[in-house]
C-alpha positions, 0 to 999 in steps of 0.5 A, spaced: 339 538 387 332 536 387 329 528 385 324 527 380 322 523 385 321 529 390 317 533 385 309 532 384 309 532 377 302 535 378 304 542 380 307 543 374 300 544 370 299 549 375 305 553 375 304 554 367 297 555 369 299 561 373 305 563 369 300 563 363 294 568 367 300 571 370 296 572 376 294 566 382 286 570 382 286 568 374 291 560 374 285 559 379 279 560 375 283 557 370 283 550 373 278 551 377 280 550 385 281 556 390 287 561 390 290 559 396 290 552 393 293 554 387 299 559 391 300 553 396 302 548 390 307 553 388 310 554 393 311 547 395 313 546 388 319 552 389 320 548 396 321 541 391 325 544 387 330 549 391 329 554 388 324 561 387 320 561 381 316 567 381 317 574 385 311 577 387 309 584 390 302 586 390 302 589 383 305 583 380 307 576 378 313 575 373 318 569 371 326 569 376 330 566 371 330 560 373 324 561 373 324 562 365 329 556 364 323 551 368 317 554 365 320 552 358 321 545 361 315 544 364 310 547 357 314 542 353 312 537 359 305 538 358 306 539 351 309 532 349 303 529 354 297 532 351 300 529 345 300 523 347 294 523 350 291 525 343 294 520 340 290 515 345 284 519 343 284 518 336 285 511 337 279 510 340 276 516 335 274 520 341 277 527 343 279 529 350 283 533 354 282 542 354 282 544 345 284 551 346 282 556 340 284 563 339 280 566 334 279 574 331 273 576 335 268 576 329 269 570 325 271 568 332 263 569 335 259 567 327 263 562 325 269 558 329 264 558 336 259 554 333 263 550 330 266 549 337 260 546 340 259 542 333 266 539 335 264 538 342 258 535 342 262 529 337 267 529 343 263 531 350 270 529 354 273 535 350 273 541 354 274 547 351 276 554 351 276 560 345 280 566 346 277 572 342 282 576 340 284 581 333 291 581 335 296 577 333 296 572 339 303 567 341 300 560 340 307 558 344 307 562 350 300 562 350 298 555 349 295 556 344 292 549 341 290 553 334 289 559 331 284 561 326 288 568 322 285 571 316 289 574 310 296 573 311 300 570 315 305 573 319 309 567 321 310 562 315 314 557 319 308 555 322 304 548 320 297 551 317 291 550 313 286 552 309 279 553 312 276 559 307 276 564 304 273 572 305 273 579 301 271 585 304 267 590 301 267 598 303 259 599 306 256 604 310 249 607 313 244 610 309 244 616 312 252 616 312 250 615 304 245 620 303 250 625 307 255 625 304 253 623 297 254 616 292 261 614 291 261 613 283 269 611 284 274 607 288 278 614 288 273 618 291 272 613 298 279 618 299 274 624 301 270 620 306 272 619 313 274 612 315 272 607 320 280 603 321 280 598 324 286 599 328 289 592 329 291 592 322 299 594 320 296 599 315 289 601 317 288 607 313 289 604 306 287 597 302 286 596 296 281 594 292 279 590 285 275 589 279 271 583 276 277 585 270 282 585 275 283 591 275 286 595 282 286 601 286 291 603 291 286 607 297 288 611 302 284 615 307 283 619 312 281 616 319 274 618 323 275 614 328 279 608 329 278 602 333 281 596 335 276 590 334 271 589 327 265 588 331 266 596 334 268 598 326 261 594 324 256 599 330 260 606 328 259 604 321 251 602 323 252 608 327 254 614 320 260 615 323 263 613 318 264 609 312 269 601 313 271 596 309 268 590 312 269 582 311 263 579 307 261 574 313 261 579 318 256 584 315 252 579 309 246 580 314 246 587 313 247 588 306 240 584 305 237 588 311 239 594 308 242 596 315 249 597 310 249 598 302 255 597 298 259 603 296 262 600 290 258 593 288 262 592 283 270 592 287 272 588 293 279 587 296 283 582 293 280 574 295 285 572 302 285 566 305 282 564 312 288 559 316 288 554 322 294 555 324 298 550 328 304 551 334 311 547 331 311 540 334 312 534 331 304 532 330 298 536 329 294 534 335 289 530 333 282 535 337 287 541 333 286 537 327 279 535 328 277 543 328 280 544 322 276 539 319 271 542 321 271 549 320 273 547 313 266 543 312 263 548 315 266 552 308 264 547 303 272 546 302 
């Protein structure tokens, strides 16, 4: 049976990185070391523990049953260590370590990335990894410190803070409007081809409200479906259909006349933008710092 003194605990970092990256090559890139060194660390860790942690083929790398149990424990150990480091760092008013952030593609590029640059200017010893994806990521499995989520939270058990809000507008290119004619009421949208966001749970339906609180539920037919908001915007700019896009992502397009609002008196109900944190006894100082910076950026 392995003795703690016989195990090089630095190899836990390498092993967890391999599991997260799902490849030796990906882990090597993330850790900034040679692939052969990553492989050597994993092999030596298995030798020190006396068990096989991974099964390797030419195309895949998977955890054994023992590997899964050890990964869960190793991940918790590293999280606890990072929390301890954060506590020391917060005492010294300097953030260190690595901050892993998940955010939607468009909001991540337009709002989160500039906030992260400002955060690192204030804390030069802080490393940052931004993962932009319009799917919901598993914060625990992917070792995320903070995820920026738009709209209703899929898992309300996670702790979160409100960092902003948004609405969506039905928009189209001027050429599209000239071809299909003006939209006079919400129901008219149902006859138009929609650029649908396939990442949404219900990409073909949406609610609109006006200033009097009147709500309309609209169901459309899809012309094009895309899995990222920037792709939906690009297809809309090209005249492929109308789309219901976030105000923060198309405000400049509206002002420049590249897109027009089809129903200026209508929009989707206001929804929250929240910073979501993985379950833990304490939110890390670096994750909380990003949340507070985003709140300031949105004048909250």
